[in-house]
C-alpha positions as CSV (number, residue, x, y, z in Angstrom):
1,M,37.4,13.2,-5.4
2,K,34.4,14.4,-7.3
3,K,33.9,11.1,-8.8
4,V,34.1,9.3,-5.4
5,L,31.6,11.9,-3.9
6,T,29.3,11.3,-6.9
7,I,29.5,7.5,-6.4
8,A,28.8,7.9,-2.7
9,T,25.8,9.9,-3.2
10,V,24.5,7.5,-5.8
11,F,25.1,4.6,-3.5
12,A,23.2,6.5,-0.6
13,F,20.3,7.1,-2.7
14,G,20.1,3.5,-3.6
15,V,20.3,2.4,-0.1
16,L,17.4,4.8,0.9
17,A,15.1,3.8,-2.2
18,S,15.5,0.0,-1.3
19,A,14.8,0.9,2.5
20,R,11.7,2.8,1.5
21,A,10.7,-0.2,-0.7
22,A,11.2,-2.5,2.1
23,D,9.2,-0.3,4.4
24,V,6.1,-0.4,2.2
25,K,6.4,-4.1,1.7
26,E,6.6,-4.6,5.5
27,N,3.7,-2.1,6.0
28,W,1.6,-4.0,3.5
29,E,2.4,-7.3,5.3
30,K,1.7,-5.9,8.6
31,Q,-1.4,-3.9,7.9
32,C,-3.0,-5.0,4.7
33,A,-2.1,-8.6,3.7
34,K,-4.5,-10.3,6.5
35,C,-7.4,-9.2,4.4
36,H,-6.1,-8.0,1.0
37,G,-3.7,-11.0,0.8
38,P,0.1,-10.9,0.0
39,D,-0.6,-10.4,-3.7
40,G,-3.6,-8.1,-3.4
41,K,-6.3,-10.6,-4.6
42,A,-8.1,-10.6,-1.3
43,D,-7.9,-14.5,-1.5
44,T,-7.8,-14.9,2.4
45,K,-10.2,-16.1,5.0
46,M,-10.8,-12.5,6.2
47,G,-10.9,-11.0,2.7
48,K,-13.6,-13.5,1.6
49,K,-15.7,-12.9,4.8
50,L,-15.5,-9.0,4.2
51,E,-16.0,-9.3,0.5
52,V,-12.7,-7.4,-0.1
53,R,-12.1,-6.5,-3.6
54,D,-9.5,-8.0,-5.9
55,L,-6.9,-5.1,-6.2
56,T,-5.2,-6.6,-9.2
57,D,-8.2,-6.2,-11.3
58,P,-7.9,-3.2,-13.5
59,K,-11.7,-2.5,-13.3
60,I,-11.5,-2.4,-9.6
61,Q,-8.3,0.0,-9.8
62,A,-10.2,2.2,-12.2
63,A,-13.1,2.6,-9.6
64,F,-11.1,4.6,-7.1
65,T,-8.7,7.6,-7.2
66,D,-5.5,7.8,-5.4
67,A,-7.0,10.4,-3.1
68,Q,-9.8,7.9,-2.3
69,A,-7.3,5.3,-1.5
70,T,-5.4,7.7,0.8
71,T,-8.6,8.5,2.7
72,A,-9.4,4.9,3.0
73,I,-6.1,4.0,4.4
74,K,-5.9,6.8,6.7
75,D,-9.7,7.0,7.9
76,G,-10.8,3.3,7.2
77,V,-13.8,2.1,5.3
78,K,-17.4,2.0,6.5
79,V,-20.4,0.5,4.7
80,E,-23.9,1.1,6.2
81,D,-22.2,2.1,9.4
82,K,-20.2,-1.1,9.8
83,S,-16.5,-0.9,9.7
84,K,-15.0,-2.8,6.7
85,M,-11.4,-1.6,7.2
86,P,-9.8,0.2,10.2
87,G,-8.0,3.4,9.6
88,Y,-4.3,3.5,9.9
89,A,-3.7,7.3,10.4
90,D,-2.4,6.5,14.1
91,K,0.1,3.8,12.8
92,L,1.3,5.1,9.4
93,N,2.6,8.6,8.4
94,D,1.5,10.3,5.1
95,E,4.7,9.2,3.3
96,E,3.9,5.5,4.2
97,I,0.4,6.0,3.2
98,K,1.4,7.5,-0.1
99,A,3.7,4.6,-0.6
100,L,1.0,2.1,0.1
101,V,-1.4,3.8,-2.4
102,A,1.5,3.4,-5.0
103,Y,2.1,-0.2,-4.0
104,V,-1.7,-0.9,-4.5
105,R,-1.4,0.7,-8.0
106,S,1.5,-1.7,-8.7
107,L,-0.5,-4.6,-8.2
108,K,-2.6,-4.1,-11.1
109,K,-2.6,-6.6,-13.8
110,G,-1.6,-5.8,-17.4
């Protein structure tokens, strides 16, 4: 019986982990990919127009902390009082934002 319970528990965690991974990918596609691109390279019409940085570049990744990325996702990004990125605090909860920050970090090359 213990063995069955252990297997069921491991299976449940695996399902939750894959659901969570799907959620971050879905959130990226819905909220971020229009500008940042599906791969984070910002090679999109909107990304080029807004001069969005290539999130796969290790130098770009080193230029901001996780806390700064979290703030940018929550509150948006303004440059000279112009909005370059909207905030998503009303669309994403703290856990989803944290997952997006981790996803952004996973885009880094090498």
